[in-house]
N, C-alpha and C positions, 0 to 999 in steps of 0.2 A: 356288175349291177350297182347302180347308184341310188341312194335313198334321198328324196327331196322332202324336206319338212318345211311347212309354211303356216302362216296365220292367214286364214281366209275371212273376208269381211262380207256380210250379207245384210241387206236392208231388212229390218224387223218386219215391216209391213210389206208383205208380198214375197219375201225371201229372195229378192233379186241380188245376184252376185255383183259386188262392187269392185273389189280388187283383192290381191293377196300379196303377202310379203314373205319371201324365203327367209328362213331363220337358220342359224348355225348353232344350235344348242346341243350339248352332250345329252346322251340318253339319261344319265344320272340327274342332270338339271331338270329335264322334262318330267322325270318320275317325281321329283320333289315338288315342282310347281303345279303339275296337273293331278297330283295325288293318285298316281297310277298304281293299280294292283299288279305287282310284278309277276305274280303267278299267272295272271290272266293275259297280260300284255307286256312281257319283259323287254321288248324292243320298241315300245311306244309306237305301234303302227296304226292303232285305232284312231278314230276321230273323237275329239273332245270339245265340248261346248265350254267356252271360257266364261268364268264368273268374274265379278268385279275385282276380287282379290288376285286371281290369276292374271287378269289383264294388267293390274298395277305392277305385278312382279315382272311380267314380260316387257312392259313399257320401259322399265329401267334399262333393259338391254336393247330394245328396238324402239328408239325414240320416234321413228316415223309414225308409229301408231298414236302418238299424242294428238294428232289432228282428228282422230276418230271419236265421235260422240257415242260413248258406250250406251247411252239411253235410246239411241235411234238405230243402232246397228247390232247385229249378233256377230261374235267372233268365234272362230273355231280353229283348233289346232288340227291340221290335216297332214297326211304323210302318204307318199306314193313312190313307186320305184320306176326308174328309167333305165334303159339298157345302154 
């Protein structure tokens, strides 16, 4: 079983899905960036709404996100399993 982690981008007005970027972050990196409660979500499987600070940290590693206007779009960390 493989776990896919990605940043999903939605339009703020209307919640329309725009695109997503697969990311290759370690669980430890994600815990630090997303401020994950490791007692509640030790493997970082939940969905997290990214704030401006988190977006800036992820942008350093995923430069493709630079084209996204944070004020007009909502970004989420999402995770799912594939077989």
